[in-house]
C-alpha positions in Angstrom: -1.0 21.7 4.3 2.6 21.8 5.6 5.0 18.9 5.2 8.5 17.9 6.3 10.9 15.0 5.8 10.8 12.6 8.6 13.9 12.0 10.8 14.9 9.1 13.0 13.2 10.9 15.9 9.9 10.4 14.1 10.2 6.6 14.1 7.8 6.1 17.0 5.1 8.2 15.3 5.7 6.5 11.9 5.5 3.1 13.6 2.2 3.9 15.3 0.8 5.2 12.0 2.1 2.2 10.1 0.5 -0.2 12.5 -2.8 1.6 11.9 -2.3 1.3 8.2 -1.7 -2.5 8.4 -4.8 -2.9 10.6 -6.9 -0.9 8.3 -5.9 -2.8 5.2 -5.9 -6.2 6.8 -2.2 -6.8 6.1 -0.6 -9.9 7.7 2.0 -7.6 9.4 -0.7 -6.2 11.7 0.0 -8.8 14.3 3.6 -7.8 14.9 4.9 -6.0 18.1 5.3 -2.2 18.5 9.1 -2.8 18.5 8.9 -4.6 15.2 7.1 -1.6 13.6 9.7 0.8 15.0 12.5 -1.3 13.7 10.8 -1.6 10.3 10.3 2.2 10.0 13.9 2.9 11.3 15.3 0.5 8.6 13.2 2.3 5.9 14.4 5.8 7.0 18.0 4.7 7.4 17.9 2.9 4.1 16.8 3.9 0.6 13.3 5.2 1.7 12.2 8.7 2.5 9.2 9.6 4.6 7.2 12.8 4.4 5.0 13.9 7.3 2.0 16.0 6.5 0.7 18.5 9.0 -2.6 20.4 9.3 -3.3 22.8 12.1 0.0 21.9 13.8 -0.9 18.2 13.9 0.6 15.3 11.9 -2.3 13.9 9.9 -0.6 11.7 7.3 2.7 10.3 6.0 4.0 8.9 2.8 7.0 6.5 2.4 8.7 6.2 -1.0 12.0 5.5 -2.7 13.5 6.3 -6.1 16.0 3.5 -5.6 14.1 1.0 -7.7 15.2 -1.4 -10.5 13.9 1.1 -13.0 15.7 4.4 -12.8 12.7 6.3 -14.2 10.5 5.2 -11.3 9.5 6.3 -7.8 7.8 3.6 -5.7 5.3 4.9 -3.2 5.4 2.2 -0.6 2.9 3.6 1.8 0.6 6.6 2.2 -1.6 6.9 5.3 -4.1 9.4 6.6 -5.1 9.4 10.3 -8.5 7.7 10.8 -10.1 10.9 12.2 -8.9 12.9 9.3 -10.1 10.8 6.4 -12.5 12.0 3.7 -11.2 15.6 4.1 -8.9 15.8 1.0 -5.7 15.2 2.9 -4.6 12.2 0.9 -5.4 14.0 -2.4 -3.4 17.0 -1.1 -0.5 14.8 -0.1 -0.3 13.2 -3.5 -0.5 16.7 -5.2 2.4 18.0 -2.9 4.5 14.9 -3.7 3.9 15.3 -7.4 4.5 19.0 -7.5 7.2 19.6 -4.9 9.0 16.3 -4.1 9.0 13.8 -6.9 10.8 14.6 -10.2 8.3 15.3 -12.9 10.0 13.0 -15.4 9.6 9.9 -13.2 6.8 7.4 -13.3 5.2 6.8 -9.9 4.2 3.2 -8.9 2.1 2.1 -6.0 0.8 -1.3 -4.8 -2.4 -2.1 -2.8 -3.6 -5.3 -1.3 -6.2 -6.9 -3.5 -8.9 -6.6 -0.8 -8.2 -3.0 0.0 -10.9 -1.5 -2.1 -10.7 1.9 -0.4 -7.0 2.3 -1.3 -7.6 1.1 -4.9 -10.4 3.6 -5.4 -8.3 6.4 -3.9 -5.4 5.6 -6.2 -7.6 5.6 -9.2 -9.2 8.9 -8.1 -5.8 10.6 -8.0 -4.8 9.4 -11.4 -3.1 6.0 -10.9 -4.0 3.3 -13.5 -3.6 -0.5 -13.2 -0.4 -1.7 -14.8 0.5 -5.1 -13.4 -0.7 -7.7 -10.9 1.7 -9.1 -8.3 0.9 -12.6 -7.1 2.5 -14.8 -4.5 2.8 -18.5 -3.8 2.5 -19.0 0.0 4.9 -21.4 1.8 4.0 -25.1 1.5 3.0 -25.3 5.1 0.4 -22.5 4.7 -3.2 -23.7 4.7 -5.1 -23.0 1.4 -7.4 -20.0 1.4 -11.0 -20.6 2.6 -12.3 -19.9 -0.9 -10.4 -22.8 -2.5 -12.5 -25.0 -4.9 -13.7 -28.4 -3.8 -11.7 -31.4 -5.2 -12.8 -32.1 -8.7 -14.1 -28.6 -9.4 -12.3 -25.5 -10.6 -13.3 -22.0 -9.9 -12.5 -19.7 -12.9 -12.4 -16.0 -12.7 -12.2 -13.5 -15.5 -10.8 -10.6 -13.6 -9.2 -7.8 -15.6 -7.5 -4.7 -14.1 -9.0 -5.4 -10.6 -12.6 -5.4 -11.8 -14.5 -8.5 -10.6 -15.7 -10.6 -13.5 -18.3 -13.5 -13.7 -17.4 -16.7 -11.9 -18.2 -20.2 -13.2 -17.3 -23.6 -12.0 -16.4 -26.6 -14.2 -15.4 -30.2 -13.7 -11.7 -31.0 -13.7 -10.5 -33.9 -15.8 -9.7 -36.8 -13.6 -6.7 -39.1 -14.2 
């Protein structure tokens, strides 16, 4: 597989692929406009991120977006990796990670990546190519955001014993009332 660093001229292609990525993973950014995606990718390319385009049979089939400008100088952050839908399950993602490790990223740097909690395909892929769980990132939505549909009923708590992304048993219990 061939590869090259992306340039500003590649922004429309990167934006189209990034839109597909957000659709496939169910990311909240998937509802933005094409212009928003182009601006986003242009900002990445013109900023501290580098994009690599992967080509097979003279066709761009994947991209990776990463930076080594992180708070930890020993780390490269892989922000995105995407394989075209029609090219999946052909080893392209695995080959892309291998190329990044062997030819692009410094061997002495740790590589980090994030995945949306519900994106099981990405999580399984990252595990398959050698990534291991290290931390969990959580967010507190803005106050005006409606609670998730799975919120417990008043007076009941739903407890989960999840560890390293593996689902654990669920149980409910009464909350103490004031």
